N, C-alpha and C positions, 0 to 999 in steps of 0.2 A: 504495501501501499502505498502509495506516493504524498504528501501530505507536506501543501506548499504554504506556511506559517506566515506574520512578520519577521518573525524570528527565526533567524539565522537556520535557513532549513535542514543543511549537513548535521546540525546539532540537536535538533526534533529529531531528525529520521534515526542517528543514533540511539539517543534514548530513549525512543520504540523501540529500534531493534530490539536492545538490552531489556527493554522492561515486555515486552511481546517471548523473549528466551526464557524471561523468567516463568513467564503462566505459561507456555510451554511444556516445561519442565515437570510445572506442577499439575497439568493435567494427562501425565503420565504416570501418575501416581494412586495407588489407591485411596481410600482414605484414613486407613491405617497408619501406609508409611506416612503421606503427605502430612499425619499432623505426630508421628515420630520423631522425638528428640532422638541424637546421640547422647550415648553415656558419659562423654563431659560434663563437666560444670555450666552451667550458663547455655548451653547450646539449645537454640531455635529448633522448631520442625519447619520445614521449605513450607506450609501452611502459615506459621509464623512472619517469615523471613517476606514472604509476598504482601503477608494483612501491611506490617510496618512497611513496606515500599512503597504503596496505594501511600498510608497513611503522608507520609514522608516527601513526596511527587507532589501530593494536593498542599503540603503543608508551605513547600517556597513556590513552586507555579500562581498558586491562588492570596494564601494567606501574607504571604513575604514580597512575592512581586508586586500582586495586586492591591494587600490592604483588604482580600475579599476577607474574611474568618470562615474555616471551616473549621468542623469540631473536630478534636484528633484525642483519643484516650491515648498516646503512647506508652504508656504501662502494658496498659490490656490487647496491645497490640504482640506482646510478647510471651502472652498467657494465651492467646485465641487457638480456637480449635473448631471446628466447622467442615462440615464434607466438602470436599476441592468442588466441585457443581455452583458451591456458594459463594469459595472462595473465588471462582472466573469469573462469578457475576460484580463482583465486586471487582476483579480487575478492568473488567470491559468497562462500568463506570465511571473508572477512574479515569483509562483510557480517554474517554470521550472525555470526559471534563478537564481533563490535562489537555487534550487537544484544544479545548472552550479556551481555558484561562490563557493557554499561547496567542491563539486569534487574538487573543484584546495584552496583549503584552508589547511594547519598545522597545527594544535589544540595547537599547542606549542607556531608557532614564534610570536610576537611582533606584531602585525596592523602596515602597512604599513604605512596608515595617519590619526592619529586620530585626532580630531576636536582641536584646545584649547581651553585650558578649559572647556574639556572632560577627561582630565589624573586621573581619576577613577580609585580605583582600579581592575576592570572588564576591563581595557581597557589595561594590559598588557598581553594576552594572545590571540589570534583570538576565543581560545576558550570563554572565557571571554563578551568578543564581542557578539558570540552567543549567551551568553545564557543571553546578557542585552536584546538581540529581543524575546528571549522566554519571560520577564519581562514583557515587553514591550507591547507583542501579549496578554498576560491571562488578562494586566488590561484594555486595547482597547476592548478586548473579554467581559468585567463586562459590561467593558462603553456602548460598542455597545447592552448588554443584556437589561440595564436596560429603553435605547430609545430607543427600539424597544416593552419594557413592555407599557414607555408609550403612546408613539405614538398609538400604536392597542390598547388599553383604549380609548385613546380619539375618533378616529375612532367611536369605539361603540357604543358612548353616542351621 
């Protein structure tokens, strides 16, 4: 799917590709595997990672860049449990809402509501904030891939 919003389309395409890879990964697991964590302390399930990424994307694209408050319970993201189908519905809504946010974003503008303590170099522009979203998605996709591998391997035993 190609989408050409006002924000640099290559950046948005990268964000969408990584998000779609995460969604595809979750869709390939059954409910039990998708909700299972590894034996490591503070590990997250693939569902928890996906739910967290949905919250993260909208926080930065809507709340920070545009000043549109999107309700979020960050702590609950890391304890979420749900059927894969429900997580995929959440992901589809998040993707669509993210694209609406991006369409309204001036990439060169200063984000409307940078959280205190987050005055990093990338928060000087809305495009920088979206680059941060890409960075986070890449990290969490890797985390989800490792989690999937460990969970699937442990199920095979």
